[in-house]
N, C-alpha and C positions, 0 to 999 in steps of 0.2 A: 572578466565579466563579458557577457555577450550582449551585443546591441540588438535593437529590435529587428534591424534588417537581417542580421545573422540568424536571429531566432525564426524569422519568416523563411529564411533560406533553408534552415534545418527542417522546418515542416514540410517543405516542398521536396526536399532531397529523398531519394529512394533509400530506404533502410536495408540493411543486410538482414537477410532471412536465413535462418538455420532450421534444419529438420531434426526432430527428435529421434527418428529411426534411421538406420544405415541407408545410404543412397543406393539405388539400383538402376540398372539401364531399363527404361520403359519399353514395353513391347511395341511393335509397329502399329497395332490397332488400338483404337480408343476404348474398345469394349473391355479390354484387359487392363486398362489403367485403373489404379486404386482411386477411391473416392477421397479427395482431400478434405481434411477437417481443419477448421481455423485454429483449433487448439493444438495442432501439430507444429505450428510455426510460432517462433519467438522473435519478435522485431526488436533489433538492437541498434541504438544510435552510434554512428561511428565516433562522434565527439563526446560520448558519455564519459569516457575516462577523463577527458579534460574538464568537464563541467562538475565533477564530483569534488566539491570544495568543503573544507571543514567549516564548522560553525565558529563564529557568527557570519563568516563570509558568504555562506550559502543563503542565509536569510537576506543579507544586504543585496546580493545579486537578484533575488526575486523581487524586492522592493524597487530596485532601479529598473528592472525590466517592466514591472507593473506601472511605474511612473512614465516610462517612454511609451508604453502602449496606450495609456489614457491620453497622454499629450497628442499622440498620433490621431486618436479618435476625435479629439477636440479640433485638430486642425482639418480633418476631413469634414467634420460637421460645419465648420465655418466656411470651407470652400463650397460645400453644397448649398449652404444658405446664401452665399454670394452669387453663385449661379442662378439660384431661384430668384433673387432680387433683380438680377440683370435681365432675366427673361420675363418678369412681370411687366405688364403694360402700365406705364405711369400716366394717369390722366392729366389733362391740361389744368394747370393751376392758375387761377384768376386772383388778382389782388383787389382790395376794396376800392370803390370809386370815390369814397369820401370818408372823412374822419371827424368825429365830434370830440373835442378835447375838453376835459373836465379837470378841475382842481381837486375834487373830491371823488372817491370811489363810488361808482353807481352800484346799487344793490338789486334793483328791479326796474322793469320797463312795461309800458302798456301803450297801445295805439287805439285811438278813436277819431273817426273822421280823418282829417288831415294833419292831426297833432300827435306828437310823441311825448309821453310823460315818463320822466326818468326819476326814480326815487332814490335818495341818497342821504347825505348828512343834513339833518335838521329840517327836511322837507322834500320838496321836488321841484324840477324845472320842466318847462314846456318848450318843445322845439317844433318847428315846421318840418314835417317829414319829407317834403319835396325839396326844400332848399337847405335843410339841415341847419337853419339859423335859430338862435335862441330868441324866444318870444317873451318869457316871463319866468321869474324865480320866486317861489314861496318857501321861506325858511323860518316858519313860525315856531317850529318844535324845538325842544331842547335835546332830543335824541334822534337817531337815524330812522328812516323809513326802510322797512325790510320787505314790505309787500304793497303793491299798488294795483288797483283794478279800475279801468276806465269803461263806462257804459254809455252807448250812444242813446240819447233820449230825443232824437230828431234834430232840433236846432241847438239843444244844450247837451252837456256831458256830465254825468255823475262820476265822481271820483271817490274811491274808497281807499283809505290808507290804514296801514297797521304798522306801528312803530316797534322799537325794541322792547318797550314795556308791555306790548300786547294790547295797546289801546287802539280802538277803532275810531276813525273820524270820517264823515261824509262831507264832501264838498260839491257844491252846485257851480258848474263853470259855464259861463256864456261869453259872448265876444266882448262884452263891456265890463264884466266884473266877475269876481270870485267870491262866492258866498259859502259860508261854513255853517254846519249844523253841530249841535253840542255832541261831544264825544259820548258814544253809546255806553261803554263799560268803565268809564273813569270814576274813581272814588277818591274821597279826601284821605283816607287812611291807606298808606301804602302797603301796610301788612295784610289788608283785605283786598288787595288788587285782583281783579279778574282778568285772565289772559286770553286773547284770542288766538287760537291755533290754526284756524282755517276759515275762509270766507267764500261766499258764492253769491253773485247777483244775477237775477234772471235776465234774459234778453228783453230789452225794452225798459228795464229798471222798475218793474212793478213790485218785486219782492226781493228780500235780501235774507241770507241765513248765515249765522256765525257760530262756529264750534268754540265753546268757552270752557275754561278750566279755572277752578278756584276752590279753596277749602278741601282739597282732595277729591273733588267731584268733577265730572265732565258732563256737559249737557249741550244741547243745540237750541239756540234761540232764533226764531223766525219773525221777521218784521214785514209789514206792508209799508212801502214807500209812498208818501203823499206827493206825487209828481204834480198834479193839478194845483195843490195848495202852494208848492214851491214856486210854480210859474206865476201865480197871482202875487205872491209876496215879492218876487223879483220885478214884476211889472209896476207894482206899487212903489217900490223904492226908486226905480227909474223915473217915474212920473214926479216923485217928491223932489229928487235931485235936479231934474230939468226945470222945475219951477223956481229954483233958486238962481240968483244971478251969478253967484260964485260957488263953484263946486270945490269942495275940499276932499281930496283923495286921501283915505286913510290907509296908507301903505305901511306895512310893518317892517319894511326892509329898505335899504338904500336903493335909489333908482339906478337902473342899468344904463350903461352908456347907449346912445342912439345908434351907434354903429352896429351893434348886435341885435337890435330890435327890428322887427318888421315895420315897414313904413305905414301900414294901414291898420296897425293894432294899437289899442289904448286900454290895456287891461289894469284894473285896480282891485285891490283887496278890500272888501267892505266887511270889516270885522265887527262894526257896530250893529249890523243886521243878522240877527240869529234866525235861521230857518226853523220850521216846525220839526219836531222830532218824529222819527218813524213810529208806526203804530205796532206795538208788540201784540202778536196774535197766537203764539204757540211756544211752548218749552217742551222739548223732547229729551227724555233721559234714556240712557242705554237700557237695553232689556235686562231684567233681573235674572240671576242664575236660577236654574231649575232646582227647587228644594222640595222637601217632603210636604205633602198636602195635609191640611187639617180637616178635610172632609171625613164624615163619619159613615157615609153611605154613598153608593153610586148615584142616587137620586139628587144629591147635592151637587155632584159633578155635572150632571146633565142640565140642572137648573142654572148653574153658573155659565155653562156653554151658550145657553139662550141669550144671555145678556152680553156675550163677548162678540165684538165685531172683528177681532184679529184672528181669523180662522188659520190654523196651521202654525200658530206661534209657539205651541208646545208648552204654554204656561198652565193650562188646565189639564190635570191628570189625576190619577188615583193611586199614586205611589206614596207610601207612608215614609216618615223620617227614619224609622227603624230599618226599612229595606235599603234606603240609601247608605246607612251606616254599615250594614252588612256587606253591601257591594264594595265599599271603600276598604273595609278590612280584608276582603278577598283580594282585591287588587294590590294592596300594599304587601300582603303576604306573598303573592305570586311574583312581584317584581321588586322585591326588597333589595336585591343586589344592585339594580339599576337606579333605585331611588335613594340610596345612601349617598350622602354628599351635601354639598352646599346647594341651596335652592336659589335660582335667580329670581330677582324681583319681577312681578308680573307687570308687563308694559301697560301703559295707559291706553284705554279703549279709545280708538279713533273712529270717526264717522266720515263716510263719503255720501254726498247728497247731490241730488239733481232736481231741477224744476222741470216738470213734465207738462206738456200741453194736453188739452182735451183730445181724446182719441177713442177708438173703438175698445181698447183694452181698459181704459179708465172710464167708468160709468159715473156720470154726474146726475145729481137730483134734478127733477124736472123744474123745480122752482128756481134753481140756480142758473142764471144766464151769464156766462163768461164771455167778454169781448174776444174777438178773433186775435190770436197771437198772445194772449195773456195766460200764464201757467195756471193750472187749477190744483196740481198735486205736487207734493214734495216726496221724492223717492230717497230712502235712507237705508244704509246698511252699516253695521258696526264691525269692528274688528273681531274675528272669531265667531261671528254669527252666521248661521245658515240662511237667514231670512232677509228678504228685501221688503221693507215696510213702505206702505203708501199712506201718506197723510194728506187730508183735504186742506187747501189753503183757504177756503171759504168758511172761516170761523173767527171767533174772537177769544180773548184770553180767558173768559169765564167758561167756555165750553170744555168739556172733558177731552183730554188728549188720548185718543185712541186710534190706531191705524184702521183706515177704511178697507184695507186689503193687505195681504201678506203673500209673497211669492217665496215658498220654501225651495231650497236647493239641496242637493245630495251631500255637499261639502261646504265648509266655510267659504264665504265670498271674499276673495282676495283684491280684486280690481273690478271696477265698473266704469263704463264710459258711455256718454250720451252724444249723439251726432249733433252737429251744428244746427240742423234743421229740427231737431228733437223728434225725428222719425224713427230712429233705430237706437237700440240699447243692447249692449254687450255685458254680460255678467260672467266674470272669469273666477272659477273656484280654485281653492288651494290644491286640488288634485290634477290641475291642467285641463279641465273641461270648460269649454266656452259655450254659453247659451246665447243665441242671437234672436232678438226680438224685433218685429216690425210693429211699432206702436201705432202707426197711422192706420194700418189695415187691420190690426188686432189679432195677430197670430205669431208664433215663433217661426223664424225662418230655418231653424235647425239647431242641433247640438253637435259640436265637433271637439275632439280632443287633441291637444298639442302632442308632438312626438314625445316619446318616453324620456323622462328626465328633464323635460322642459316645463317651466312654470312661468305664468304671465307676470310681467313686471309693469308694462304699460301698454295702452291701446290707443291708436290714433286712426281716426276715420279719414278716408279719402273720398273726395268728390267723385261720384261715379263717372267713368270714362270708358271709351271703347277705342279699339285699335282699328283705324281706317287707313288703308294704303300704307302701312307701316308706321303710322304716326298716331300718338294718343290724342283723342278728341273728346270733348264734352258734347253730349247730345243737346240739341237746341231746346227740345221740350223735356220737362222733368219726367224721370222714370219712377216706377213704383216697385216696391218690394225687391230692390236690388241694392246691395251694399258691398263695399270693399273697405278693408281696414288692415293695418299692419300692427303686428303684435311683437313687442320686444320682450324676450324672455330673460330670466334671471342669469342664464348662462351666456348672455350677450349674443344669442342667435336671433335672427329677425325672420318673421314669417308673414306671408300674404294670405288673408282669409277672405274668400268671396262667397256670396250666397245670393240666391234669388228664389222666387216662389215656385218656379218650375222645376228646379233641380236642387239637390241637397248641397250643403256648404262644402267647399274644398279648401285645402290648405296646401301651400308650397313654401319651401324654404328659400328666402332671398339671400341671407348671409348665414353661413354655418358658424358653429361655435369655434372661436379661435383656439388653436392647440399650441402652435409654436409662438406666434406674434401675439402675446397676451396684452401688450400695450395697444393693440388695434381693437381691443374690445369695444363694442358700442355702449355708450352711456346715455344717449338721448336720440330721439327720432322726431322730426317735424315734418308734416305734409306741406307742400307748396301749392296753395290754391290757384295761383296764376299759371302753373305749368302742370297740365294733366298727367297723372300717373307718376309724379316726381315727389321724392322725399329727401330731406336733408338728414344726413347721418353724421352724428358727432361722436368721435372716438376719444378714449381716454388720453391718448397721446397728443390731443389738441388738433387732430385732423378733421376737416369738415368736407364732406363729399356730397354730390348730388346724384342720386340713383334713379334710374328708370325701373320701376317695379315690373312693368310688362316684359321688358327685355332682360331684367335681372343683371344689369350692367351699370357701372359708374360712368356718368356723362362727363363730369368735370369735378374739380376741387376748388376750395377757396381757402385762402391763407392770408394772414397779415403781411405787410410790406417786408418785415424782417422775420427770420425764423427764430424759434425760441424753444426752450425745453421746459416743460412744466415740472415743478418740483413735487407737486402732489397729484393725486388722481383728479382729473378735470371734471368740474361741475359747471357746464357752460350756462351763461346768462344770455339769452337771445330772445328775439321775437320776429315773427314772420308777418309780412303785410301783403295783402292782395292788391291794394291800390295805394301807392304805386307797387308794382311786383318786386319786392325786395326783402331783405332780411337784415337785421342789425345784430352785431355780436360784440359782447364786452371784451375788452383787451385784458387778458389774464396774464400777461408776461410779468415775470418777477422784476421788479424796479429796484436797481441797486443804486443807492445814492448815500452819500455820506451825511447829508443834512437830515435833520428830523422834522423839518418843516413840511407839512403836508402840501402847502401851496406850491412847493418846488417839484412835487411828484405829479407828473402828467398822467391822468387816466383817460383812456380813449374808448369810444364806441365806433366800431368799423361799420361802414355802410356799403352793402353789396346790392346793386341793382341789376336784376337779371337781364333787363333789356339792353344793357350796355356791354354784354359779352357776345362774341360772334356766334357761339354755339347755341345761344338761348334767345337771341333778340327776335327771332321770327316765331318762336313757339307760343309765347304768350299772346301774340297778335292774331294768330290764326289757329285758335284752339277749340272752335265750335263747329260741329258737323251739322249741316242743314237737314231738315226732316226729309227732304226728298232723297238725299244720299242715304239716309238711315233706312228708308223703306227698301232700298235695293240691296242692302246688306243682308247677309244670311244670319241675322240675329233677331228672330221674330220675338224672342222673349223680352227685347228691349222696349217693345210697344206695349201700350195698355191692352187688356183683354178685349175690350169692346172693339178697338180698331182692328185687332188681329181676326176677330170673328167676322167683321164686316168685310175685310179683304179676302178672307177665305171664301165667303159667299159670293163675292164678286168674281173671284177666279173660277168657282164652280159654274156660275151662270155663263161666264165667258167660254168655258170649255164645253158647256152644253150647246150654246149658240154655234160654236165651231163644229160640233158634231152634226148639228142639224144642217149646217151649210154643206158639209162633206156628204151627207146622205142625199141632199138635193142634187149635188153635182154628180153623184154616182147614179142616181135614177135618170138624170138627163143624158148621161153617157150611154146608159142601157137603152133608152128610147132611140137615141141616134143610131146605135148599132142595129136595133131591130128594124128601122127604116132602111138602113143600108141593106140588110138582108132581103127585105121585101123588094127593093129596087133590082137587086141582082136576080132574084127568082123571076121577076117580071121580064127582064131582058131575055132570060133563057126560054 
């Protein structure tokens, strides 16, 4: 048998060539030389006689040679990969500055004011985000909390919980007590239980929306939250308790040791005081599929359209049932070979919804006066639907639920995202096209398509920033009609989308789709408000990096104190805070222990403070550019239109004045020269 090295040598060795015709002495000139034909030569291997083995040894020889060749390819590939790994610049890795140890596994987190809420087994716990010390524990439930939301109401905090049974509970938290409202969707019969699949609370806590499922149906319930009534009920309960000489605290749990409690906190759970229920104002069902019409004439269709407020919804048409059946038969006959087989169950229709503030796009009736900062419209789109529906929030349950407006798209809407200021909205369709809306000014910023083969998975808005002297800075004054967002695609590629009113939207790739290192695929992205132009990137292998989107480079990385290998694809549980500038990450290391007691298994939440790391400590402190420096920058579109026009006129007047001064100086020089000539002539 021949080795791979020998086979390689045989390929490089010159073969013996023989000619089919008798050899002749060539003439001394090239013109008389015969034209050589490749077919006149037969290449013969010198070792061919040695390699002509009988069967089955010839087959065994080929298999062994193939095995050696493939092994050599694997060795070369590993060497190339090792060289590439050694040449890659490894970022600085920072450990966490703090750790919160829990006996139960945390499922979700939320931040409001200076408090951290951690949902887990049978309830949630409250921590001080600055000192990471435990303040209070509420474990009233019999099941775990899987979703938690905390909304700042000024001096109070509204907490919304969803447990494993899908039951929603609202709690009103203040410095002196924790008040609870009755569960919204709880029923006595467990077989008729309604499950909450998604929830959303508006900024300021004026409205709440819950996506519910039950009895094979899915719908969206919208509530108006009685904040003023809750505040009066809390104040009344405090006055009643203060009038008594002895206050009896109705805690439903054992008191926590004072070593873990804050010195200036005295929180008690007041379960005997039930807050008023939210006011149900609207129930929205998914749009019905388009079916055959029962209209007998076009006049009936036009009469129906006059009463319809949902323009463009596609529900009013003049297509009969027989025509739909004919089209279905033609389709099934044309694609029969593709349709044969088992049919997958149709997925449940899901809804994505956003609370929108009054703007130029959303017209409000003249008689309706909405306070500043209070949403007036709920925007909804359903799975597989082309339409983005707008429902007014100024209604009651008796009013007919019809959309006040419909924004149709060319393809089904896959993802939608509203900015924190509610000024910008991005609609991403299933064909990879993004529509950017400026809700505050009332016009679309543009339409842009992702690269071919890329489809949107999630969208995250960035607070608008500028690059000043090589550093990312926030403008001191708010800018208009300018936005930046990062788009994570289904192929794990990351893109930066920018748009402003003077130019069309642009897109650039920040991270390409991984080809070789599939474990480095991005699974989540989170902007960092405290650091301009920075985003946290979470990879499936457990890596967490901080990227500068302006430079498209990784600044540093974060990792737990000990390295670990995740057994399953990573779904990180984290939360980012602006004050203090930090982020918290759940420890997902596999815990190996021989005991089945959960109390012996330590679960942790790691605390990363950006100001404690050398590369980042000065970025969050000096991240605002003054207006005077912004004026000198070559970025006129960053200023409002009125200011730009005013400065343009000022420069024009200044140039005119300069020209007048130059003309006066020129005439003065001419006069002096004429006087000089007159004097010279007089002397002569």
